[in-house]
C-alpha positions as CSV (number, residue, x, y, z in Angstrom):
1,M,44.1,52.4,-144.8
2,S,44.1,49.9,-147.7
3,V,41.1,47.9,-149.0
4,V,41.6,43.8,-148.5
5,V,38.3,43.1,-149.0
6,R,36.2,44.3,-152.1
7,A,32.8,42.6,-152.8
8,E,31.5,44.0,-156.5
9,G,28.2,43.0,-157.3
10,V,28.1,39.8,-156.0
11,S,25.5,37.6,-156.5
12,K,24.9,33.9,-156.2
13,E,22.5,31.1,-158.2
14,Y,21.4,27.6,-156.2
15,R,19.5,25.3,-157.6
16,F,16.8,23.1,-155.7
17,G,17.6,19.5,-155.6
18,V,14.7,18.6,-157.5
19,I,15.4,14.4,-158.0
20,N,16.3,12.7,-154.8
21,N,15.1,9.8,-155.0
22,Q,18.4,7.9,-153.1
23,S,20.1,5.9,-156.3
24,L,21.1,6.8,-159.5
25,A,18.7,4.0,-161.3
26,R,15.5,6.0,-160.2
27,D,16.4,9.5,-160.2
28,M,17.8,8.6,-164.2
29,Q,14.2,7.4,-164.5
30,S,13.3,10.8,-162.4
31,W,15.3,12.9,-165.0
32,W,14.0,11.2,-168.3
33,A,10.2,11.4,-167.1
34,K,11.2,15.0,-166.8
35,V,12.4,15.5,-169.6
36,R,9.3,13.7,-172.0
37,G,6.9,15.8,-170.3
38,K,6.0,13.1,-167.8
39,E,4.6,12.4,-164.4
40,D,8.1,11.3,-162.4
41,P,7.9,7.5,-161.5
42,W,9.0,7.7,-158.4
43,T,6.9,10.6,-157.0
44,Q,5.1,8.9,-153.5
45,I,1.2,8.7,-152.8
46,G,-0.1,11.8,-151.4
47,K,2.5,14.2,-152.5
48,T,3.2,16.6,-155.5
49,S,5.8,16.0,-157.7
50,N,8.9,18.8,-157.7
51,F,9.0,18.2,-161.3
52,G,6.6,22.3,-161.4
53,R,8.4,23.8,-158.8
54,R,10.7,27.1,-159.1
55,D,14.0,25.1,-159.3
56,R,16.4,28.1,-158.8
57,F,16.6,30.6,-156.3
58,W,19.3,33.9,-155.4
59,A,21.2,33.6,-152.2
60,L,22.5,36.7,-153.2
61,K,22.2,39.1,-155.0
62,N,23.9,42.8,-155.8
63,V,26.3,43.0,-152.8
64,S,29.0,45.2,-152.8
65,F,30.8,46.5,-149.7
66,E,34.4,47.1,-149.2
67,V,36.7,46.2,-145.7
68,K,40.0,48.1,-145.2
69,M,43.1,46.7,-143.6
70,G,42.9,46.0,-139.7
71,E,38.8,46.1,-139.7
72,R,36.2,44.1,-138.0
73,L,33.5,43.4,-140.4
74,A,30.2,42.5,-138.4
75,I,28.5,40.3,-140.7
76,M,24.7,40.0,-139.8
77,G,20.7,38.9,-140.8
78,R,18.1,36.6,-140.4
79,N,18.5,32.9,-140.8
80,G,19.1,32.7,-145.0
81,A,19.6,35.7,-145.6
82,G,22.6,34.1,-147.2
83,K,25.5,35.4,-144.4
84,S,27.5,31.8,-145.0
85,T,26.6,32.4,-148.9
86,L,29.2,34.9,-148.8
87,L,31.6,33.7,-146.6
88,K,32.3,30.4,-148.7
89,I,32.8,32.7,-151.5
90,M,35.1,35.0,-150.0
91,S,37.0,32.0,-148.7
92,R,37.0,30.6,-152.1
93,I,35.2,27.2,-151.5
94,T,32.1,28.5,-154.6
95,A,32.1,31.4,-156.7
96,P,29.3,33.4,-157.9
97,T,27.5,33.3,-160.6
98,E,27.7,37.3,-161.1
99,G,30.1,39.7,-160.0
100,R,33.3,39.6,-157.8
101,I,35.5,39.4,-154.5
102,K,38.8,40.5,-154.5
103,L,41.0,39.8,-151.4
104,R,44.1,41.0,-150.4
105,G,46.3,38.3,-148.9
106,R,46.0,34.5,-147.4
107,V,42.5,33.6,-146.0
108,A,41.9,32.1,-142.4
109,S,38.6,31.0,-142.6
110,L,36.1,29.1,-139.3
111,L,33.0,28.2,-141.4
112,E,31.7,25.3,-139.8
113,V,33.0,22.3,-137.6
114,G,35.3,20.5,-139.0
115,T,36.3,23.3,-141.7
116,G,39.7,22.5,-143.1
117,F,40.3,19.3,-141.3
118,H,41.2,15.9,-142.0
119,S,39.2,13.3,-140.1
120,E,42.1,10.3,-139.8
121,L,44.7,12.6,-139.1
122,T,46.0,13.9,-135.7
123,G,44.9,17.5,-134.1
124,R,49.3,18.1,-135.1
125,E,48.9,17.1,-138.5
126,N,45.7,18.5,-139.3
127,I,47.3,22.0,-137.7
128,Y,50.7,21.0,-140.6
129,L,48.0,20.5,-142.7
130,N,46.3,24.0,-142.7
131,G,49.2,26.1,-143.1
132,T,50.2,24.4,-145.6
133,I,46.4,24.9,-147.6
134,L,47.7,28.8,-146.3
135,G,51.0,28.6,-148.3
136,M,53.5,28.5,-144.8
137,K,56.7,26.3,-144.8
138,K,56.6,23.5,-142.4
139,T,59.2,25.7,-140.0
140,E,57.1,28.6,-140.4
141,I,54.4,26.3,-138.8
142,T,56.3,24.2,-136.2
143,K,57.4,27.9,-135.2
144,K,53.7,28.9,-134.3
145,L,53.1,25.2,-132.9
146,D,53.2,25.5,-129.7
147,E,51.5,28.5,-129.4
148,I,48.6,26.8,-131.5
149,I,48.2,23.6,-129.2
150,A,48.0,25.6,-126.0
151,F,45.8,28.0,-126.9
152,S,43.4,25.4,-128.1
153,E,44.0,23.6,-124.7
154,I,43.8,20.4,-125.6
155,E,47.1,19.5,-125.3
156,E,46.4,16.2,-123.8
157,F,44.5,15.2,-127.4
158,I,47.1,17.0,-130.0
159,D,48.2,13.5,-131.3
160,T,44.7,11.7,-131.5
161,P,42.5,11.8,-135.0
162,V,40.3,14.6,-134.6
163,K,37.7,12.7,-136.0
164,R,37.1,11.7,-132.1
165,Y,36.9,15.1,-131.2
166,S,33.9,16.6,-130.1
167,S,32.5,19.6,-131.6
168,G,34.0,21.4,-129.3
169,M,37.0,20.3,-129.4
170,Y,37.1,20.7,-133.3
171,V,36.3,24.2,-132.8
172,R,39.1,25.3,-129.8
173,L,41.8,23.8,-132.5
174,A,40.1,24.9,-135.7
175,F,40.1,28.4,-133.8
176,A,43.8,28.2,-132.2
177,V,44.6,27.0,-135.9
178,A,42.9,30.2,-138.0
179,A,44.1,32.9,-135.7
180,N,47.8,31.6,-134.9
181,L,48.5,30.6,-138.1
182,D,50.0,33.9,-140.7
183,S,46.8,35.5,-143.0
184,E,45.9,38.8,-143.1
185,I,42.2,38.5,-143.3
186,L,40.3,36.2,-140.8
187,I,36.3,35.0,-141.4
188,A,34.6,33.4,-138.5
189,D,31.5,31.9,-139.0
190,E,28.5,31.4,-135.9
191,V,30.1,28.3,-135.5
192,L,32.0,30.0,-132.7
193,A,29.1,29.0,-130.5
194,V,29.4,25.7,-130.4
195,G,32.9,26.4,-127.6
196,D,31.6,27.5,-123.8
197,A,31.4,30.8,-123.0
198,K,34.9,31.0,-121.2
199,F,36.5,29.9,-124.8
200,Q,34.4,32.2,-126.3
201,A,35.4,35.0,-125.2
202,K,39.2,33.9,-125.5
203,C,38.1,34.3,-128.5
204,L,36.8,37.8,-128.9
205,G,40.2,38.6,-127.4
206,K,42.1,37.0,-129.8
207,M,40.1,38.1,-132.8
208,H,40.6,42.6,-131.3
209,D,44.0,41.8,-130.7
210,V,45.3,40.3,-133.8
211,S,43.6,43.4,-135.5
212,E,44.7,46.1,-132.6
213,K,48.0,44.1,-133.2
214,Q,48.7,42.7,-136.2
215,G,46.3,45.1,-138.6
216,R,44.1,41.9,-140.1
217,T,41.1,42.1,-141.1
218,V,38.5,40.1,-139.3
219,L,34.8,39.1,-140.8
220,F,32.8,38.1,-138.4
221,V,29.0,36.2,-138.4
222,S,27.1,36.5,-135.4
223,H,23.7,36.6,-134.3
224,N,25.1,37.5,-130.7
225,S,25.1,41.0,-130.5
226,D,26.8,41.6,-127.7
227,A,29.6,40.1,-129.0
228,V,29.5,42.1,-132.4
229,L,29.4,45.2,-130.1
230,N,33.0,44.1,-128.1
231,L,34.6,43.0,-131.7
232,C,33.9,44.7,-134.1
233,N,34.2,48.2,-135.6
234,R,31.6,48.5,-138.9
235,G,28.8,46.3,-139.8
236,I,26.5,45.1,-142.8
237,I,23.1,43.6,-142.6
238,L,22.3,41.0,-145.1
239,D,18.1,40.3,-145.4
240,H,16.9,37.5,-147.8
241,G,20.4,37.9,-149.8
242,V,20.1,41.9,-150.4
243,E,22.4,44.2,-148.9
244,D,19.9,45.6,-146.6
245,Y,22.0,48.1,-144.6
246,V,26.2,49.3,-144.2
247,A,27.9,51.7,-141.2
248,D,30.6,52.1,-139.8
249,N,28.7,52.7,-136.2
250,I,28.5,49.6,-135.6
251,N,25.7,50.6,-132.5
252,E,23.7,51.4,-135.6
253,V,23.6,48.2,-137.3
254,V,23.7,46.5,-134.0
255,D,19.9,48.6,-133.2
256,R,18.7,47.9,-136.4
257,Y,19.9,44.4,-136.7
258,N,17.6,43.9,-133.3
259,K,14.5,45.6,-135.2
260,L,14.7,43.5,-138.1
261,I,14.5,41.1,-135.8
262,K,11.9,41.9,-133.8
263,S,9.8,42.4,-137.1
264,Q,9.5,38.7,-137.7
C-alpha cells in the first residue's frame, strides 16, 4: 500500500502570551517597558511580572512516522502531549516550526466543536461550504446531501443557523460531513466524546467502514482505550511533544499508554 501521510522530523515551537492586559494601549506600555528593561507598569500588586519567565516551549519535537492508505492510526498521549498540535499541522491549520508533513489526498478534519462551520449559516449551507473547501463541485455535494443529513440525525434542524445548535448537534453534523464527503484522509480528535454513546458507536463503525471498504486513511485521537482497540490497527504515543512509541500492534500501544497514565 502507498504512503499517504509522512511526518519527517516535525517540531512546533510556541511562544507564551507574556503580555495580555486586555487592551492594546496597556500592552504597548508593557512592551515598551520590557524593551527598556523596566518593570511592567501593569503588573498587579502581589503578583510576579511575566518578563523573566521562559517565553517559548516546544509542543512537538522531532516527530516522524508514516501512515499507509487504508490504515487507522491511533494518536495517544496524556493531556498536553502534543496530539492536537500534530493534527492541526496535518490539517494545515498551522505550520511546523521544523520538519514537514507530506499528505497525499484531500483531508477532512474534525478537531473541535464548530471547526469549519460558519455560525450564521444553516446546517445545509455549511455542508456546501465544507464540501467547497474540500474542492468538491456543487453537484457532487448535492449527491451526498441526503446521506449526510440522514447520518447526522438532525433533519428537523438542518435549515436552522448552526449558532443555535447544541454541542452534540454540532458534532453530529460535523462528523456526518467529514465522514461522507469525498476525502482520502479523515482526521478525528477527541471531539467525538461530546456525543452520546450510541452516536459514538455509530461514528466508530462509520470510520471503520470507510477505511475497509473505501480505502480511506483514518487518524484518530482518543483517551478511550476501548474505542481505539475497536477502530485502530496501529498507534503512536506522544509524551511531552516527543514520539514515545510507535507500533503496528494496537494492543501493545494501548498497554503502553495505560502504563504511562498510571505512572502519572
